[in-house]
N, C-alpha and C positions, 0 to 999 in steps of 0.2 A: 695358497702357495703359488708362486709364479715360477716358470722353467727359466733359468739363467742362459740356457743354450740356445733358446728359440724366441725371436721376437713374437709378441701376442698377435693373433690373426687381425687383419685389418677387416673393415666392414665388407670390402668387397670379396675377400677370401671367404669371410663366413657366408656371403650370399651364394657364392660358387658352391660351397659344401652343401647348402641347404637345398640348393637345387639339384644337386646329384643325389641326396637323401630324397628327394620326391621323386626323381627318376627311378631311383631303385625301388622305391615302394610301390610306385605304379607298374613296374616290370614284374614285382612279387606278385601284385594282385591279378595281373595278366597272365600268370603261367598256369593259372588254373586253381581248381580247389584244394584245399588243404588235405593231406593225407595222413592216416596214423602211422605211426612207427614204432618199432620195438628198440629201445636204446640198448638193450642186450644182445640183441640179434647183429645190430650194426657194430657192437663191440667184437662179437664172435667173427664177424665176416672181416674187420679189419686185423684182427689178430692172425686169422689164417692167411689173408694176403701178406701179412707181415713175414710169417714164416716161411710163406713160399718165396717171397723175394730174398729172405736171409739164405735158404737153401740154395737158390739158384746162383746167388753170389758166392756162397761157398763151394759150390761145383765148379763155379768159373775160376776159383782162386785154387782148386785143388784140395780145399780143406774138407777131410772125411769126417770130421767129428760134428756132423749135422744132427740137429734134433727131428727126428720124423713128425708127422701131424699126430700119430698114434701115441708117441712119447711123449708129446707136449700136452695133449688132452688129457693125459693121465695125471699130470701134475697140477 
């Protein structure tokens, strides 16, 4: 299926994209060894950060109906 809203990439555009991909791969390899990570911990950290941001925004807006970290972890 072709996109009707965008012209197909030209050969020069494709070569630019391929070179960018090569650079990105080289940068990734040069960044050091792979490290193990825990997806559940990443989710917990992100949710905690989101709650903190929401609480700060609510305080700035004067909203008193804010869920605390202890209340949110119980649900």
